[in-house]
C-alpha positions as CSV (number, residue, x, y, z in Angstrom):
1,M,-28.6,-6.9,6.4
2,T,-30.1,-9.9,4.6
3,D,-33.7,-11.1,4.8
4,D,-33.1,-14.4,2.8
5,T,-34.1,-12.7,-0.5
6,T,-32.8,-9.2,-0.4
7,T,-29.3,-7.9,0.6
8,F,-29.1,-4.4,2.1
9,F,-25.8,-2.5,2.1
10,T,-25.6,0.3,4.6
11,W,-23.4,3.4,4.5
12,E,-21.8,5.2,7.4
13,A,-22.5,8.9,7.6
14,G,-19.8,10.9,5.9
15,A,-18.2,7.9,4.2
16,R,-15.7,8.8,1.5
17,I,-14.1,6.1,-0.7
18,A,-11.9,6.4,-3.7
19,V,-10.4,3.7,-5.9
20,R,-7.3,4.4,-7.9
21,D,-5.6,2.2,-10.5
22,L,-1.9,3.2,-10.4
23,S,-0.4,1.3,-13.3
24,G,-2.0,-2.0,-12.2
25,E,-1.7,-1.4,-8.5
26,I,-5.2,-0.8,-7.0
27,V,-5.3,1.6,-4.1
28,I,-8.4,2.0,-2.0
29,E,-8.4,5.3,-0.1
30,A,-11.1,6.0,2.5
31,N,-11.8,8.0,5.6
32,A,-12.7,6.1,8.8
33,A,-16.4,6.1,7.9
34,G,-15.5,4.8,4.4
35,L,-13.4,2.0,5.8
36,K,-16.3,1.0,8.2
37,T,-18.7,1.1,5.2
38,L,-16.4,-1.2,3.1
39,A,-16.0,-3.6,6.1
40,G,-19.8,-3.7,6.5
41,H,-20.2,-4.5,2.8
42,L,-17.8,-7.3,3.0
43,L,-19.4,-8.7,6.2
44,T,-22.8,-8.5,4.5
45,L,-21.5,-10.6,1.6
46,S,-19.9,-13.1,3.9
47,R,-23.1,-13.9,5.9
48,D,-24.6,-17.3,5.9
49,G,-27.4,-17.5,3.3
50,T,-25.8,-15.0,1.0
51,P,-25.7,-16.7,-2.4
52,D,-22.6,-17.3,-4.5
53,G,-22.3,-14.5,-7.0
54,A,-24.0,-11.9,-4.8
55,H,-22.2,-8.6,-5.5
56,L,-22.1,-4.8,-5.2
57,H,-21.0,-2.4,-7.9
58,L,-19.3,0.8,-6.6
59,E,-18.6,3.5,-9.2
60,E,-17.7,7.1,-9.5
61,N,-20.7,9.1,-8.0
62,N,-22.4,5.8,-7.0
63,G,-20.6,5.2,-3.7
64,L,-17.1,6.3,-4.8
65,E,-15.4,9.7,-5.1
66,E,-15.1,11.5,-8.4
67,G,-12.2,10.2,-10.5
68,S,-12.4,6.7,-9.0
69,A,-12.0,3.4,-10.9
70,S,-15.0,1.1,-10.6
71,L,-14.9,-1.6,-8.0
72,V,-17.1,-4.8,-7.7
73,L,-17.3,-6.7,-4.4
74,E,-18.4,-10.2,-5.2
75,R,-18.9,-13.4,-3.2
76,C,-17.4,-16.4,-4.9
77,D,-17.6,-19.8,-3.1
78,D,-15.9,-21.8,-5.9
79,D,-12.9,-23.7,-4.7
């Protein structure tokens, strides 16, 4: 949700998300709740009023499973 100043990212119960870097190929593995969570994060970033550069850091033990590569979701409106 956004309230014009703060962006809130919500998590589905039981969400599991892992990000793997397999020799330059990035693989995002997630259960159904994790996929819904990621979709929600992307929709939040896409909403009208969300500023260019708004982003979310996902890291091992901060949203991602142990052993995951870090992932940043960022809005970029540059052409």
